[in-house]
C-alpha positions in Angstrom: 255.7 129.9 -24.5 254.9 129.4 -28.2 258.3 130.3 -29.6 262.0 129.9 -28.9 264.0 133.1 -28.7 267.5 133.5 -30.1 269.8 131.7 -27.8 272.3 134.5 -28.0 269.8 137.2 -27.1 271.3 138.0 -23.8 274.6 138.8 -25.5 273.0 142.0 -26.8 271.4 143.0 -23.5 274.0 144.3 -21.1 271.5 145.7 -18.6 269.6 142.4 -18.4 272.9 140.6 -17.9 273.8 143.0 -15.2 270.6 142.3 -13.2 271.1 138.5 -13.6 274.7 138.9 -12.4 273.6 141.0 -9.4 271.0 138.3 -8.6 273.6 135.6 -8.8 276.0 137.5 -6.6 273.4 138.0 -4.0 272.5 134.3 -4.0 276.1 133.3 -3.7 276.7 135.9 -0.9 273.9 134.3 1.0 275.6 131.0 1.0 274.3 129.6 -2.3 271.8 126.8 -2.8 269.3 125.7 -5.4 267.8 128.3 -7.7 264.7 127.7 -9.8 264.2 129.3 -13.2 260.4 129.6 -13.2 258.9 129.6 -16.7 262.2 128.6 -18.1 261.1 128.0 -21.7 264.0 126.3 -23.6 266.4 126.9 -20.8 268.4 129.8 -22.3 268.5 131.7 -19.0 268.9 128.6 -16.9 272.2 127.8 -18.6 273.2 131.5 -18.2 272.6 131.2 -14.4 274.7 128.1 -14.3 277.5 130.0 -16.0 277.2 132.6 -13.2 278.0 129.9 -10.6 274.4 129.0 -9.5 273.0 125.6 -8.9 270.1 126.2 -11.3 267.3 124.1 -12.7 264.2 125.0 -14.8 260.5 124.7 -14.5 257.9 125.3 -17.2 254.2 124.6 -17.8 254.9 123.5 -21.4 256.0 119.9 -21.9 257.3 120.9 -25.4 259.5 123.7 -23.9 260.8 121.3 -21.2 261.6 118.7 -23.8 263.6 121.3 -25.8 265.4 122.5 -22.7 266.4 118.9 -21.9 267.6 118.4 -25.4 269.6 121.6 -25.5 271.1 121.3 -21.9 271.0 117.6 -21.0 273.2 118.1 -17.9 270.6 120.4 -16.3 267.3 119.4 -14.7 264.0 120.6 -16.1 260.5 119.8 -14.9 257.0 120.4 -16.1 255.0 122.3 -13.4 252.7 125.3 -12.9 254.2 128.4 -11.3 251.1 128.7 -9.0 251.5 125.1 -7.8 255.2 124.3 -7.8 255.3 121.3 -5.6 258.5 122.6 -4.0 259.2 122.3 -0.3 258.6 125.4 1.8 261.6 127.7 2.3 263.9 125.4 0.3 265.3 127.7 -2.4 268.2 130.2 -2.3 266.8 131.9 -5.3 263.9 132.1 -7.8 263.9 133.7 -11.2 260.7 134.7 -13.2 262.3 136.0 -16.4 259.4 137.4 -18.5 257.4 134.3 -17.4 254.5 136.4 -16.1 253.9 138.5 -19.2 250.7 136.5 -20.1 249.3 136.9 -16.6 246.9 139.7 -15.7 248.2 142.0 -12.9 245.3 140.9 -10.7 246.7 137.4 -10.7 250.3 138.3 -9.8 249.6 138.0 -6.0 249.0 134.2 -6.5 252.4 133.9 -8.1 254.2 136.1 -5.6 252.7 134.2 -2.7 254.0 130.9 -4.1 257.5 132.5 -4.8 257.6 133.7 -1.2 256.6 130.2 0.1 259.4 128.4 -1.7 262.2 130.9 -0.9 264.3 130.3 2.2 264.7 133.2 4.5 267.3 135.5 3.0 266.6 134.0 -0.5 266.3 136.3 -3.5 263.7 136.6 -6.3 264.4 138.3 -9.6 261.4 139.1 -11.9 261.6 140.7 -15.4 258.7 142.0 -17.3 257.5 144.5 -19.9 257.0 148.0 -18.3 253.7 149.8 -18.9 250.1 149.6 -17.9 248.2 147.9 -20.7 247.4 144.7 -22.5 248.3 143.7 -26.1 246.4 140.9 -27.9 248.5 138.9 -30.4 246.8 137.1 -33.3 250.1 136.5 -35.1 253.7 136.8 -34.0 257.0 135.0 -34.0 256.0 133.2 -37.2 252.9 131.6 -35.7 249.1 132.3 -35.5 248.3 133.0 -31.8 245.5 133.9 -29.4 247.5 135.4 -26.7 247.5 138.4 -24.4 250.7 140.2 -23.4 250.5 142.3 -20.2 252.7 145.3 -19.3 253.1 146.2 -15.6 253.9 149.4 -13.8 257.2 148.7 -12.0 256.1 150.5 -8.9 252.9 148.3 -8.8 255.0 145.1 -9.1 257.2 146.3 -6.3 254.1 147.0 -4.2 252.7 143.5 -4.8 256.0 142.0 -3.9 256.0 143.9 -0.6 252.4 142.7 0.0 253.7 139.1 -0.5 256.4 139.6 2.2 259.3 140.3 -0.2 261.5 143.3 0.3 262.7 145.2 -2.8 266.5 145.3 -3.2 266.9 146.9 -6.6 264.9 148.0 -9.6 265.9 148.6 -13.2 263.8 150.1 -16.0 265.4 150.5 -19.4 264.2 151.7 -22.7 263.2 149.3 -25.5 266.0 148.1 -27.7 265.8 147.7 -31.5 263.8 144.4 -31.2 261.4 145.6 -28.6 258.3 147.9 -28.6 258.1 148.9 -24.9 260.4 149.7 -22.0 261.5 146.7 -19.9 261.8 146.3 -16.2 263.2 144.0 -13.5 262.9 143.9 -9.8 265.2 142.1 -7.4 263.6 141.3 -4.0 264.6 139.4 -0.9 262.7 137.2 1.6 263.5 138.7 5.0 265.1 136.5 7.7 263.1 136.3 11.0 264.3 138.5 13.7 266.9 137.0 16.0 
């Protein structure tokens, strides 16, 4: 991720906080356990998850972002890894969060991510994914004060839910909200659960 967002951004996003709180409550209700913030950037949501009572740690592809997260939150664990090759034990996590960390990924590649998320979640574990709602791609040459060469993808929420189902994850809740003053498109999040095997 080529920029660091305002650390207080979540303070102005009540619906986003509500979905994160619901995710945390579901993880705690299932007995708790480790939660991975996948594509954590500078750790601003990882620390929020800790504040919600979760045993959270962060993973990001960018060494620079992980270094910043470690500097900002030295008591939390952050690791450099790819979301498609997480090197996490099968069925070991109580929860996984992908908070806008797939926005630079084409829709056709999401099944690779979702299969990996399914693999690492324990039965009964929860996944929360947030993304920009829509059905198009925007190319950025300059944004956030930097020159860029970056594509941003918007996904139809119903298609994301369908791909999650295809990966073996059951939708629990979905939220779609209108853009706020700093955004250009509606935003969406989907909470899903890895089913437990039949008794």
